[in-house]
MARKOL-992408 format. One record per residue: residue in one letter; x, y, z of N, C-alpha, C in turn. Coordinates in steps of 0.05 Angstrom, whole numbers, padded with zeros to 5 digits, always signed. Layout:
// MARKOL-992408
AXYZXYZXYZ
...
// end
This chain:
// MARKOL-992408
X+00019-00025-00001-00002-00002+00000+00013+00028+00001
X+00013+00042-00021+00030+00067-00021+00016+00091-00004
X+00026+00114-00014+00017+00139+00001-00007+00147-00015
X-00028+00160-00005-00052+00164-00014-00055+00192-00025
X-00070+00191-00050-00079+00215-00061-00107+00224-00048
X-00109+00249-00034-00131+00254-00015-00145+00275-00024
X-00170+00274-00019-00193+00298-00019-00196+00303+00015
X-00189+00329+00022-00192+00336+00048-00213+00358+00049
X-00233+00358+00067-00252+00384+00068-00251+00390+00093
X-00256+00418+00102-00253+00425+00127-00280+00443+00132
X-00293+00438+00154-00320+00447+00165-00317+00462+00191
X-00331+00483+00202-00330+00489+00228-00356+00473+00241
X-00376+00456+00229-00391+00438+00244-00389+00413+00237
X-00396+00398+00259-00392+00366+00253-00411+00357+00232
X-00397+00333+00214-00413+00325+00191-00428+00300+00203
X-00457+00298+00201-00471+00277+00212-00466+00249+00195
X-00462+00228+00209-00458+00201+00195-00480+00195+00176
X-00502+00193+00179-00524+00189+00162-00522+00204+00135
X-00518+00233+00139-00518+00249+00115-00495+00245+00099
X-00471+00238+00111-00444+00233+00097-00449+00208+00079
X-00457+00185+00094-00461+00160+00084-00484+00163+00061
X-00502+00176+00064-00520+00180+00036-00507+00194+00015
X-00491+00214+00020-00475+00226-00001-00458+00210-00017
X-00442+00196+00002-00425+00173-00010-00436+00154-00027
X-00456+00142-00018-00475+00124-00033-00486+00136-00059
X-00495+00160-00059-00504+00171-00084-00483+00176-00100
X-00457+00176-00093-00433+00183-00112-00421+00161-00120
X-00428+00142-00114-00421+00111-00119-00402+00096-00103
X-00401+00106-00078-00382+00095-00060-00398+00077-00042
X-00390+00051-00043-00407+00030-00027-00389+00016-00005
X-00396+00005+00016-00382-00011+00036-00399-00006+00068
X-00390-00025+00083-00402-00022+00111-00392-00005+00124
X-00409+00011+00142-00397+00028+00165-00381+00014+00180
X-00352+00029+00184-00334+00024+00197-00329+00036+00228
X-00330+00018+00248-00329+00029+00277-00292+00031+00287
X-00282+00047+00270-00253+00048+00270-00239+00065+00291
X-00215+00073+00290-00201+00090+00311-00206+00115+00308
X-00213+00130+00284-00212+00156+00283-00233+00171+00304
X-00225+00194+00313-00240+00206+00333-00264+00221+00320
X-00288+00215+00331-00311+00221+00316-00323+00200+00296
X-00310+00182+00290-00323+00165+00270-00307+00157+00247
X-00317+00144+00229-00297+00139+00205-00318+00114+00191
X-00306+00109+00165-00318+00086+00151-00299+00067+00138
X-00276+00075+00139-00256+00055+00132-00254+00048+00101
X-00244+00029+00093-00239+00023+00065-00266+00014+00053
X-00272+00026+00030-00296+00024+00013-00293+00021-00011
X-00313+00021-00036-00308+00015-00061-00324+00039-00075
X-00305+00054-00096-00315+00072-00109-00319+00064-00136
X-00345+00063-00150-00347+00051-00176-00348+00073-00195
X-00323+00084-00201-00319+00107-00220-00323+00097-00249
X-00318+00112-00266-00322+00109-00294-00308+00084-00304
X-00285+00077-00291-00266+00060-00301-00275+00032-00281
X-00250+00018-00278-00251-00003-00258-00259+00005-00227
X-00272-00008-00215-00277+00004-00189-00255+00003-00170
X-00249+00023-00154-00228+00032-00138-00228+00030-00109
X-00213+00020-00092-00211+00019-00064-00211+00050-00054
X-00227+00056-00035-00223+00086-00025-00230+00088+00001
X-00210+00099+00014-00213+00106+00047-00229+00129+00045
X-00252+00125+00063-00271+00148+00068-00273+00149+00101
X-00268+00174+00112-00267+00179+00140-00276+00208+00145
X-00283+00209+00170-00289+00238+00179-00283+00236+00209
X-00271+00262+00219-00266+00261+00248-00261+00289+00257
X-00258+00293+00280-00256+00324+00292-00225+00324+00290
X-00215+00351+00287-00187+00356+00284-00179+00375+00297
X-00154+00390+00292-00146+00413+00303-00160+00440+00299
X-00156+00459+00318-00171+00482+00315-00199+00479+00318
X-00211+00460+00331-00240+00452+00333-00255+00453+00304
X-00238+00444+00283-00247+00438+00260-00259+00410+00254
X-00273+00400+00239-00284+00376+00230-00278+00370+00197
X-00268+00348+00197-00253+00338+00174-00270+00315+00161
X-00271+00314+00134-00278+00292+00114-00254+00289+00100
X-00243+00263+00094-00227+00253+00078-00229+00226+00061
X-00224+00230+00039-00230+00209+00017-00201+00203+00005
X-00192+00179+00005-00165+00174-00003-00165+00150-00023
X-00149+00153-00045-00144+00126-00060-00110+00122-00053
X-00105+00102-00057-00075+00088-00056-00067+00096-00084
X-00039+00114-00082-00027+00119-00106-00019+00101-00124
X-00016+00076-00108-00008+00048-00124-00030+00044-00150
X-00052+00054-00145-00074+00052-00166-00065+00068-00196
X-00053+00092-00191-00045+00108-00211-00025+00092-00232
X-00006+00080-00223+00018+00064-00246+00000+00042-00259
X-00020+00035-00247-00034+00008-00260-00051+00021-00283
X-00059+00047-00284-00069+00057-00309-00054+00053-00332
X-00063+00050-00358-00048+00046-00378-00034+00067-00392
X-00040+00090-00385-00024+00112-00393-00029+00141-00383
X-00020+00162-00387-00024+00187-00376-00054+00192-00381
X-00060+00191-00399-00090+00197-00406-00110+00183-00383
X-00106+00154-00382-00125+00142-00364-00119+00154-00333
X-00094+00161-00329-00084+00172-00297-00100+00198-00298
X-00100+00214-00318-00114+00239-00311-00143+00238-00312
X-00153+00215-00328-00186+00209-00325-00190+00201-00298
X-00175+00186-00287-00181+00175-00259-00178+00200-00238
X-00157+00218-00241-00157+00239-00222-00185+00258-00229
X-00184+00263-00252-00207+00281-00257-00234+00270-00247
X-00238+00243-00249-00263+00231-00236-00264+00233-00206
X-00235+00230-00194-00239+00234-00164-00244+00256-00157
X-00239+00279-00171-00244+00310-00165-00277+00313-00171
X-00290+00301-00190-00316+00303-00193-00329+00292-00167
X-00317+00270-00156-00328+00257-00135-00326+00279-00110
X-00301+00295-00110-00300+00312-00089-00320+00334-00090
X-00329+00346-00117-00346+00363-00120-00372+00358-00109
X-00378+00332-00113-00406+00320-00103-00406+00324-00070
X-00381+00314-00060-00381+00322-00033-00381+00352-00023
X-00371+00365-00038-00367+00396-00029-00395+00406-00031
X-00411+00395-00052-00439+00408-00056-00458+00402-00032
X-00451+00380-00022-00469+00369-00002-00465+00385+00028
X-00445+00397+00033-00438+00410+00058-00427+00434+00055
X-00433+00456+00075-00418+00480+00072-00391+00484+00083
X-00373+00470+00072-00347+00468+00078-00336+00495+00072
X-00310+00502+00095-00297+00526+00090-00277+00521+00066
X-00266+00501+00066-00246+00497+00045-00243+00466+00041
X-00225+00458+00021-00218+00430+00010-00196+00432-00010
X-00183+00405-00008-00163+00406-00029-00158+00378-00036
X-00146+00372-00061-00137+00350-00070-00109+00351-00070
X-00095+00332-00055-00068+00333-00044-00058+00309-00035
X-00032+00309-00034-00018+00284-00022-00031+00277+00008
X-00028+00252+00012-00039+00250+00041-00020+00266+00063
X-00037+00278+00079-00023+00295+00101-00005+00314+00093
X-00005+00328+00067+00011+00349+00057-00009+00367+00042
X+00003+00385+00034-00015+00403+00017-00031+00424+00044
X-00014+00444+00053-00026+00458+00078-00055+00471+00070
X-00071+00471+00092-00096+00479+00090-00095+00507+00096
X-00117+00518+00089-00120+00551+00090-00120+00558+00120
X-00142+00545+00130-00150+00554+00157-00126+00565+00174
X-00103+00551+00182-00086+00560+00201-00073+00585+00190
X-00080+00595+00165-00065+00615+00156-00081+00638+00154
X-00105+00639+00162-00125+00659+00164-00113+00688+00174
X-00097+00685+00192-00087+00712+00204-00061+00718+00194
X-00046+00709+00176-00025+00711+00165-00026+00733+00141
X-00008+00742+00132-00011+00760+00109-00020+00753+00079
X-00025+00770+00063-00036+00757+00034-00009+00742+00021
X+00015+00752+00027+00037+00739+00012+00037+00708+00021
X+00033+00709+00048+00042+00677+00060+00016+00663+00049
X-00007+00669+00046-00031+00655+00040-00021+00646+00010
X-00014+00666-00007-00005+00656-00035+00016+00639-00039
X+00032+00640-00016+00055+00617-00022+00047+00591-00011
X+00032+00586+00011+00022+00564+00020+00003+00550+00010
X-00016+00564-00007-00042+00553-00016-00038+00530-00037
X-00020+00537-00057-00015+00517-00079+00001+00490-00076
X+00018+00494-00048+00036+00475-00041+00024+00447-00041
X+00042+00425-00059+00029+00395-00061+00004+00391-00065
X-00007+00406-00078-00038+00406-00083-00042+00402-00115
X-00062+00387-00119-00075+00390-00149-00094+00408-00152
X-00114+00407-00130-00137+00432-00131-00141+00440-00108
X-00159+00463-00104-00167+00470-00077-00193+00479-00084
X-00209+00474-00067-00238+00484-00061-00237+00510-00039
X-00255+00528-00048-00256+00555-00033-00290+00560-00027
X-00294+00559-00005-00323+00573+00003-00322+00603-00006
X-00342+00617-00007-00344+00642-00011-00328+00660+00007
X-00329+00653+00037-00313+00670+00052-00283+00665+00049
X-00274+00634+00043-00246+00632+00036-00236+00646+00014
X-00256+00650-00009-00246+00662-00033-00239+00694-00026
X-00258+00701-00011-00254+00735-00005-00226+00739+00011
X-00215+00715+00024-00193+00722+00038-00172+00715+00020
X-00172+00693+00000-00155+00692-00022-00150+00710-00045
X-00177+00719-00052-00179+00738-00076-00162+00723-00098
X-00172+00698-00108-00155+00685-00129-00156+00697-00156
X-00174+00712-00165-00172+00726-00189-00157+00745-00195
X-00140+00757-00169-00120+00779-00171-00092+00765-00176
X-00090+00743-00172-00062+00732-00178-00057+00700-00185
X-00077+00685-00185-00072+00654-00188-00065+00655-00219
X-00079+00666-00239-00074+00664-00269-00045+00673-00273
X-00037+00692-00258-00011+00705-00265+00013+00690-00255
X+00005+00679-00232+00026+00661-00220+00024+00632-00229
X+00007+00619-00240-00001+00595-00244-00015+00594-00275
X-00002+00607-00295-00014+00606-00327-00030+00580-00331
X-00026+00556-00324-00043+00532-00334-00063+00527-00316
X-00068+00543-00297-00092+00538-00274-00121+00545-00286
X-00137+00537-00275-00165+00541-00282-00179+00547-00256
X-00200+00566-00258-00218+00572-00233-00245+00570-00244
X-00261+00554-00229-00287+00549-00240-00306+00556-00214
X-00327+00563-00221-00347+00575-00202-00367+00549-00195
X-00370+00543-00171-00388+00526-00162-00410+00534-00144
X-00425+00518-00129-00453+00524-00117-00444+00546-00091
X-00460+00561-00083-00458+00578-00059-00434+00594-00065
X-00432+00605-00091-00413+00623-00093-00382+00615-00083
X-00376+00590-00087-00353+00577-00078-00336+00575-00107
X-00310+00564-00105-00295+00564-00126-00278+00539-00119
X-00271+00527-00147-00249+00506-00155-00227+00515-00168
X-00204+00514-00158-00178+00519-00170-00164+00495-00176
X-00159+00491-00200-00141+00470-00206-00117+00485-00215
X-00093+00475-00203-00067+00489-00203-00052+00487-00227
X-00055+00464-00243-00044+00461-00270-00066+00442-00280
X-00083+00448-00300-00098+00431-00308-00088+00417-00335
X-00070+00416-00341-00054+00404-00362-00043+00375-00358
X-00048+00359-00373-00036+00329-00374-00004+00334-00362
X+00011+00354-00376+00038+00349-00370+00040+00360-00340
X+00021+00379-00330+00023+00385-00302+00020+00365-00284
X-00002+00347-00288-00004+00322-00272+00016+00302-00274
X+00028+00297-00295+00047+00278-00300+00074+00292-00284
X+00074+00315-00281+00100+00327-00263+00091+00320-00235
X+00069+00328-00229+00060+00323-00199+00065+00294-00189
X+00059+00275-00211+00055+00248-00204+00086+00238-00203
X+00104+00247-00220+00129+00241-00218+00145+00250-00196
X+00141+00279-00187+00155+00291-00162+00142+00277-00136
X+00117+00278-00136+00105+00273-00109+00103+00236-00106
X+00098+00225-00131+00098+00190-00122+00119+00177-00137
X+00135+00191-00152+00156+00178-00169+00139+00161-00194
X+00119+00168-00198+00103+00155-00222+00112+00164-00248
X+00125+00152-00267+00132+00162-00295+00113+00150-00315
// end
């Protein structure tokens, strides 16, 4: 089992088990509820019936630092080299991001990201720092970032993201939130997988 590629979402309020289970089921994630070790509950390994072959998915939720509540969805990075080519890898990552967008729509999260397991600093701890620090840490180790309306007001991505990350995309989502993909090109994903997972 390798390192995970994770969707992580942060919320001020606790996520209800039944609601999360319902949203996951509607998104094609199936499995038995897990009475595991994560504080606040969790679901453990489940199966995500994406557009290709079904993929094992870790799905969990827990209470974390700064009295925040987290939802995590992770796929083992070992799944990616098993894809036939870069196009299929990008297709899997894009589908995983669509799954993340379904979870994002269901809850009023403050922020979220698609990043390495336990990497890619979240915005929440940097709310009191200057704009320059926010701009420095936000893209680190991430493929994509979800921003609520309040988070987007802090970050002001239209003022700098496309200038510093010319291959990025910014997409409007529900509740005046945004999704930033830091490098939307296939070459950008190839670089990310090579640098972070040593996947050629």
